[in-house]
N, C-alpha and C positions, 0 to 999 in steps of 0.2 A: 785388494788383489795383488798390489805390488809387495805388500808385506808377506803374503802367502808365498809368492814366487821367490822372494828373498830367503824365506825359511826353507823352502824346498831345495834351493841351490846350496844353502849351507849344509843341509842334511846329506845331499848327494856328495858334496865335497868331503864331508866327514866320513861317509862310508868308503869312498874311494881311497882316501889317505890312510885309513886304518885297516879295514878288512879287505879292501880292493887291492891296493898295491903294496900295503905294508910299509908305507913311508914312515908312519908313526908307530912306534912299538906299543902293543896293548898294555904293557906294564907301565907306560907313561900316560897314555890317554886311551880309554876304552873305545871299542867299536860300538855302533848303535845297538847291536844285538845284545852286547854285554850290559849296556845301560838298561835296556828293556827287561832283561832278566833280573837285574837288581831292583828295578821298579816293581816288578811282579812280586819279588821276595818281600820287600818292605810293606807293600800294600796288603798282602794276604797272610804272610807268616810273621811279619814284624822284624825289626832290627833296632839295636841300641835301646832295648827295654820297651819298645812300643811299635805300633804300626805307623805308617806315614800319616794317616788321618789324625792320630793322637798327637804326633809330633807337631803337625801343622796347627791344630787347635790350641795347643799350649803356647806355641810361639806367637800366634796371632793374638791370643788373649793378652799376653804380656806386652806386646807392642801397642795394642789398642789402649790398654790402661796407662802405660807410660806416656804415650803420645797425647792422649786426651788430657791428662793432668798437666803436662808441660805446656800444651797449647793454651789451655785456659789461663794458667798463671802467666805464661810468656806474653800472650797477646795483651792481657790486661796491663802488665807492667810496661810493655813497649808503648802502648797507647798513653799511659800515664806519663811516661818519660818524655814522649813527644809533645804532649799537651802542656806540661808544666815544667818550667825551668827549675823550680824548687825540687820537685821529685827527681829530676835528672841529676841535680847537684848532690842529692843525698844518696842516690842509688848507684850512679855511674862509677864512682871510684871503686866500689866493691865489685861491681859487674866487670869492669875492665881488669881487675886483679884476677878474678876467677876465670874469665873468658879464655885465656891462652892455655889453660890446663886441659889436656886431651881427655875426653870422656872415659877412655879405657884406663886412665891413670887413677880413676876413682874406684875401680873394681876392688883393690885390696882393702880400701877403707870401708867400702860398702859391705864387704864380707865380715870385717871386724865389727861393724855396727849392727848388721842385720842378719848375719849368718849366710848360709848357702841357699836359702830359699828364694822364693819369687820376689820378696820385698827388695832384696839387694839388686836384682836384675831390673826391677821397675825403677829403682833409684837411679841406676846408671843410664837407663833409657831416658828418664826425665832430664838428667843433666845434659845428655847429648842433644835432645830435641829442644831444650829451653832456649839456647843461645840464638838459633836462627829465627825463632818466632819473636823474640824480643827485638832483635836488630831490625827486622823487616817491618814490624808493627810500628816501631818508633820512626823509621824512615818514611812509612806511609803517611803518618800524621804530618811530618815535616814537608811532604810534597804537596799537601793541600794548599791551594793558593790563598794568600793572605786576605784578599778581598772577601773570600768566603767567611773567614772568621769575623771580619769587620761587619759584614751583612748580618751574621748571626748575633753579634753584640748589639747592633742597631735594633734588631727585632726582639731583643730580650731573650734570646735562646741561650740558656746556661744550665749548669748542673747535669743531671742525667739526660735531659733532653738534648743538650749539646753533644753528648756522647752518642746518643741514639740517632740523631739526625745529621750530624756533621762529621764527627771523628771516625766512627766505625764505617759509614758508607764511603767516605773519602779515602780511607786507608785500606779498604777491602782488597784491591788488586795486590798491593804489597803484602798484606796479611797472608793471602793465599800462596804467594811466592814463598814466604817464610814457612808456611805449613808444609808445602811440598818438600822443602829442604829438611824440615824437622822429621818428616816421615821417613825420608831416606836415611837420615842419621839414626833414627830409631832402629831400623832393620840392621844397619851395619853394626851398631853397638850391641843389639840383642844377640846376634850370632857370636860375637866375640865373648859376651858375658856367659853364654851357654856353653862355651868351651871349658868353663871351670865349674865343676860341681853341679851340673844339670842332670836330672833323672831322665828327662825327655825334652825334646825340642829339636828344631832344625840344626842348631849349633851342635847338639849332642850327636846327631847323625854324622856331621862332618868330623867331629872329634874322634868318634869310634871308628869310622871308616879310615881315617888317617892312621890310627894305631893298628888297624887290621891290614893296612896296605891294600885297600879295596877301592881302586880308582873309579869303578863304575858306580859305587854307592856315593862316592864324593860328588860325582856329576849329578846324581839324583838329588842329593841334598842342595847343591848349588842351584839346580833348576827349580827346586821347590821354593827356595828363597826368592828367586827371580819372579816366579809366577805369583806368589803371595804378595810381594811388593808391588807388582804391576796391578793386581786386582785392587789393592787398597789405594793406590795412586789414582786409578780410574774412578773409584768411588769418591775420592776427594775432588776429582775434576767434575764429577756429576754434581756434588754439593756446590762447587764454585759456580757452575753454570746456573744453578737455581738461585744462588745468592746474588748473582750479578747478571740478570737476563739481558741487560742492555749491551753487554759485551758480545753477545752472540748474534746481535742484529746485523 
């Protein structure tokens, strides 16, 4: 209820500042009616080579693939680094060297290696989402109380059983924190990657609208990114609640 009221207040303020009193010029920020017209155009007639539905499907598919691959590798590596000092000693120097490089800095190299297709975008998304999942998974293992490991050793719990019954359950809260950060990084990086050489996608909407000086379509593109990101984050939250039902009690 409060969220709905807040959205209504924002919408009312938007209408008054743009179309109502003209405080904000339509050339700088569009009125709600202009955004609605742009939304109708892209849904039914298309814009930037595709309809909104096609743009959304392409972007969601790329984010899902990049995020899933990076999460699988990142969580595994983070757990291994947290559980083994040997693995950490071998991997951490390279990880610390690559970690400060911004994900967007990989775009030129990804294009050189993989061209302008989807593979380059998935690579950049992978690199953006990889770091948070590794760091938080490693931290999650380190936060498990030492007596838990001592009890597992006393009971003969080791190997894959140690991972299944101790490492993963103990690190799950931190793992999901890393996954949420990774998902956010995936969307941020995808939009930037799609600004270069994309045939369709939400980033392509923003790029084309900026070239056309079409503020209403820019707002449509930004809102579409926000809604898609919110839905995927909500889905991740649903998985988190199912994976850790004790936290909802």
